[in-house]
Backbone as JSON Lines, residues from 0, in Angstrom:
{"i":0,"aa":"M","n":[52.27,-145.18,-58.6],"ca":[50.87,-144.69,-59.12],"c":[51.69,-144.61,-60.48]}
{"i":1,"aa":"M","n":[50.12,-144.18,-61.43],"ca":[50.26,-144.22,-62.64],"c":[50.66,-142.79,-63.12]}
{"i":2,"aa":"P","n":[51.47,-142.18,-63.82],"ca":[51.54,-140.66,-64.53],"c":[50.32,-140.4,-64.84]}
{"i":3,"aa":"A","n":[49.99,-139.09,-65.11],"ca":[48.51,-138.78,-65.69],"c":[48.97,-138.97,-67.1]}
{"i":4,"aa":"P","n":[47.89,-138.57,-67.97],"ca":[48.38,-139.04,-69.67],"c":[48.95,-137.94,-70.19]}
{"i":5,"aa":"Q","n":[48.55,-136.64,-69.42],"ca":[49.09,-135.51,-69.94],"c":[50.55,-135.26,-70.28]}
{"i":6,"aa":"E","n":[51.62,-136.19,-68.96],"ca":[52.55,-135.91,-68.61],"c":[53.48,-136.59,-69.47]}
{"i":7,"aa":"S","n":[52.98,-137.94,-69.87],"ca":[53.09,-138.66,-71.1],"c":[52.92,-137.89,-72.47]}
{"i":8,"aa":"V","n":[52.14,-137.31,-73.11],"ca":[51.81,-136.5,-73.93],"c":[53.12,-135.75,-73.92]}
{"i":9,"aa":"N","n":[53.76,-134.65,-72.62],"ca":[54.54,-133.89,-73.06],"c":[55.77,-134.43,-73.04]}
{"i":10,"aa":"N","n":[55.76,-135.54,-72.88],"ca":[57.85,-136.17,-72.25],"c":[57.66,-136.73,-73.94]}
{"i":11,"aa":"A","n":[56.67,-136.85,-74.6],"ca":[56.76,-137.36,-76.52],"c":[57.42,-136.16,-77.17]}
{"i":12,"aa":"E","n":[56.52,-134.99,-76.52],"ca":[56.55,-133.92,-76.8],"c":[58.27,-133.17,-77.01]}
{"i":13,"aa":"Q","n":[58.7,-132.86,-75.75],"ca":[60.07,-133.19,-75.37],"c":[60.83,-134.06,-76.33]}
{"i":14,"aa":"I","n":[60.6,-135.4,-76.58],"ca":[61.77,-136.22,-77.49],"c":[61.49,-135.83,-78.95]}
{"i":15,"aa":"Q","n":[60.84,-135.57,-79.46],"ca":[60.27,-134.96,-80.69],"c":[61.12,-133.95,-80.68]}
{"i":16,"aa":"D","n":[61.17,-132.59,-79.86],"ca":[62.07,-131.28,-80.38],"c":[63.48,-131.81,-79.77]}
{"i":17,"aa":"Q","n":[63.96,-132.83,-79.91],"ca":[65.19,-132.86,-79.44],"c":[65.82,-133.12,-80.92]}
{"i":18,"aa":"P","n":[66.56,-132.82,-80.7],"ca":[67.86,-132.97,-82.19],"c":[68.2,-134.39,-82.65]}
{"i":19,"aa":"P","n":[68.17,-134.66,-83.99],"ca":[68.75,-136.32,-84.29],"c":[70.12,-136.11,-84.12]}
{"i":20,"aa":"R","n":[70.9,-137.3,-83.36],"ca":[71.48,-137.93,-82.91],"c":[72.51,-138.21,-84.26]}
{"i":21,"aa":"E","n":[73.87,-137.51,-84.22],"ca":[74.75,-137.79,-84.49],"c":[75.14,-139.45,-84.67]}
{"i":22,"aa":"I","n":[75.53,-140.01,-86.11],"ca":[75.87,-141.45,-85.92],"c":[77.95,-141.44,-85.84]}
{"i":23,"aa":"T","n":[78.38,-141.96,-85.55],"ca":[79.69,-141.5,-84.91],"c":[80.1,-143.0,-85.88]}
{"i":24,"aa":"Q","n":[82.01,-142.29,-85.5],"ca":[82.02,-143.85,-86.12],"c":[82.85,-144.69,-85.12]}
{"i":25,"aa":"T","n":[81.88,-144.33,-84.02],"ca":[81.81,-145.24,-83.48],"c":[80.78,-146.34,-83.14]}
{"i":26,"aa":"D","n":[79.68,-145.42,-83.68],"ca":[78.33,-146.59,-84.13],"c":[79.03,-147.14,-85.0]}
{"i":27,"aa":"H","n":[79.13,-146.97,-86.45],"ca":[79.7,-147.82,-87.15],"c":[80.57,-149.16,-86.61]}
{"i":28,"aa":"I","n":[81.51,-149.15,-85.93],"ca":[82.66,-149.87,-85.23],"c":[81.37,-150.79,-84.58]}
{"i":29,"aa":"N","n":[80.75,-150.54,-83.75],"ca":[79.89,-151.26,-82.3],"c":[79.06,-152.21,-83.87]}
{"i":30,"aa":"K","n":[78.22,-151.61,-84.77],"ca":[77.53,-152.22,-85.74],"c":[78.49,-153.36,-86.17]}
{"i":31,"aa":"K","n":[79.39,-153.41,-87.03],"ca":[80.51,-154.2,-87.58],"c":[80.71,-155.17,-86.34]}
{"i":32,"aa":"L","n":[81.17,-154.64,-84.97],"ca":[81.57,-155.67,-84.4],"c":[80.29,-156.83,-83.07]}
{"i":33,"aa":"L","n":[78.8,-155.88,-83.3],"ca":[77.94,-156.85,-83.04],"c":[77.49,-158.08,-84.42]}
{"i":34,"aa":"T","n":[77.72,-157.52,-85.32],"ca":[77.34,-157.76,-86.68],"c":[77.96,-159.55,-86.97]}
{"i":35,"aa":"S","n":[79.72,-159.42,-86.58],"ca":[80.32,-160.44,-86.27],"c":[80.24,-161.28,-85.13]}
{"i":36,"aa":"L","n":[79.87,-160.83,-84.21],"ca":[79.71,-161.75,-83.32],"c":[78.16,-162.09,-83.17]}
{"i":37,"aa":"F","n":[77.27,-161.43,-83.98],"ca":[76.01,-163.23,-84.08],"c":[76.36,-163.48,-85.31]}
{"i":38,"aa":"N","n":[77.51,-163.42,-85.92],"ca":[77.45,-164.0,-87.16],"c":[78.26,-165.37,-86.22]}
{"i":39,"aa":"R","n":[79.6,-165.59,-85.73],"ca":[80.13,-166.12,-85.46],"c":[79.45,-167.36,-84.4]}
{"i":40,"aa":"M","n":[78.49,-166.8,-83.6],"ca":[77.88,-167.27,-83.11],"c":[76.75,-168.23,-83.33]}
{"i":41,"aa":"N","n":[76.08,-167.94,-84.64],"ca":[75.07,-168.63,-85.75],"c":[76.34,-169.76,-86.28]}
{"i":42,"aa":"E","n":[77.32,-169.51,-86.61],"ca":[78.28,-170.26,-87.29],"c":[78.68,-171.66,-86.07]}
{"i":43,"aa":"G","n":[78.75,-170.87,-84.74],"ca":[79.04,-172.11,-84.0],"c":[77.93,-172.88,-83.7]}
{"i":44,"aa":"D","n":[76.5,-172.27,-84.02],"ca":[75.96,-173.12,-83.13],"c":[75.45,-174.56,-84.29]}
{"i":45,"aa":"S","n":[75.79,-174.03,-85.99],"ca":[75.42,-175.0,-86.88],"c":[76.84,-175.99,-86.95]}
{"i":46,"aa":"L","n":[77.88,-175.47,-86.43],"ca":[78.8,-176.47,-85.75],"c":[78.8,-177.32,-85.17]}
{"i":47,"aa":"L","n":[78.24,-177.12,-83.21],"ca":[78.2,-177.73,-82.67],"c":[76.59,-178.94,-83.04]}
{"i":48,"aa":"N","n":[76.13,-178.27,-84.07],"ca":[74.67,-179.19,-84.18],"c":[75.49,-180.21,-85.38]}
{"i":49,"aa":"K","n":[76.41,-179.61,-86.49],"ca":[77.08,-181.2,-87.21],"c":[77.4,-182.04,-85.8]}
{"i":50,"aa":"M","n":[78.36,-181.54,-85.25],"ca":[78.8,-182.18,-84.63],"c":[78.47,-183.4,-83.74]}
{"i":51,"aa":"L","n":[77.28,-182.98,-82.93],"ca":[75.93,-183.62,-82.32],"c":[75.53,-184.72,-83.47]}
{"i":52,"aa":"E","n":[75.49,-184.51,-84.42],"ca":[74.2,-185.78,-85.55],"c":[75.31,-186.3,-85.75]}
{"i":53,"aa":"D","n":[76.9,-185.96,-85.95],"ca":[77.72,-187.35,-86.36],"c":[77.93,-188.61,-85.24]}
{"i":54,"aa":"D","n":[77.78,-187.36,-83.89],"ca":[77.7,-188.32,-82.91],"c":[76.61,-189.47,-82.46]}
{"i":55,"aa":"N","n":[75.77,-188.76,-82.94],"ca":[74.97,-189.72,-82.87],"c":[74.38,-190.98,-83.74]}
{"i":56,"aa":"K","n":[75.28,-190.07,-85.57],"ca":[75.3,-191.17,-85.98],"c":[76.35,-192.53,-86.36]}
{"i":57,"aa":"T","n":[76.85,-192.43,-85.24],"ca":[78.21,-193.52,-85.17],"c":[77.72,-194.59,-84.8]}
{"i":58,"aa":"E","n":[78.55,-195.77,-84.93],"ca":[77.95,-196.99,-84.22],"c":[78.35,-197.06,-82.75]}
{"i":59,"aa":"E","n":[79.14,-196.13,-82.59],"ca":[79.53,-196.46,-80.74],"c":[78.79,-195.94,-79.71]}
{"i":60,"aa":"S","n":[77.39,-194.91,-80.1],"ca":[76.84,-194.85,-79.41],"c":[76.25,-195.89,-79.15]}
{"i":61,"aa":"D","n":[75.5,-197.29,-79.82],"ca":[75.51,-198.24,-79.78],"c":[75.6,-198.94,-78.75]}
{"i":62,"aa":"E","n":[76.81,-198.79,-78.6],"ca":[77.34,-199.52,-77.41],"c":[77.06,-199.1,-75.86]}
{"i":63,"aa":"W","n":[76.51,-197.92,-75.9],"ca":[76.07,-197.25,-74.51],"c":[74.55,-197.63,-74.42]}
{"i":64,"aa":"K","n":[73.87,-198.48,-75.29],"ca":[72.72,-198.73,-75.61],"c":[72.21,-200.04,-74.57]}
{"i":65,"aa":"D","n":[71.27,-200.11,-73.67],"ca":[71.08,-201.79,-72.9],"c":[69.99,-202.23,-73.59]}
């Protein structure tokens, strides 16, 4: 069953009444770790693409074509 609209309004009010959450050192560390992870993933993707481009340009790949 779908909740009544009145209930969702009360939930929104309860969320607004909560005090703001403090940003901790752990939050800062997590952000740095995630940023580093995503940057390395992007670098890995570009490195992989470069490696694959080089393979496609070599004459050796022609020997497999019939």
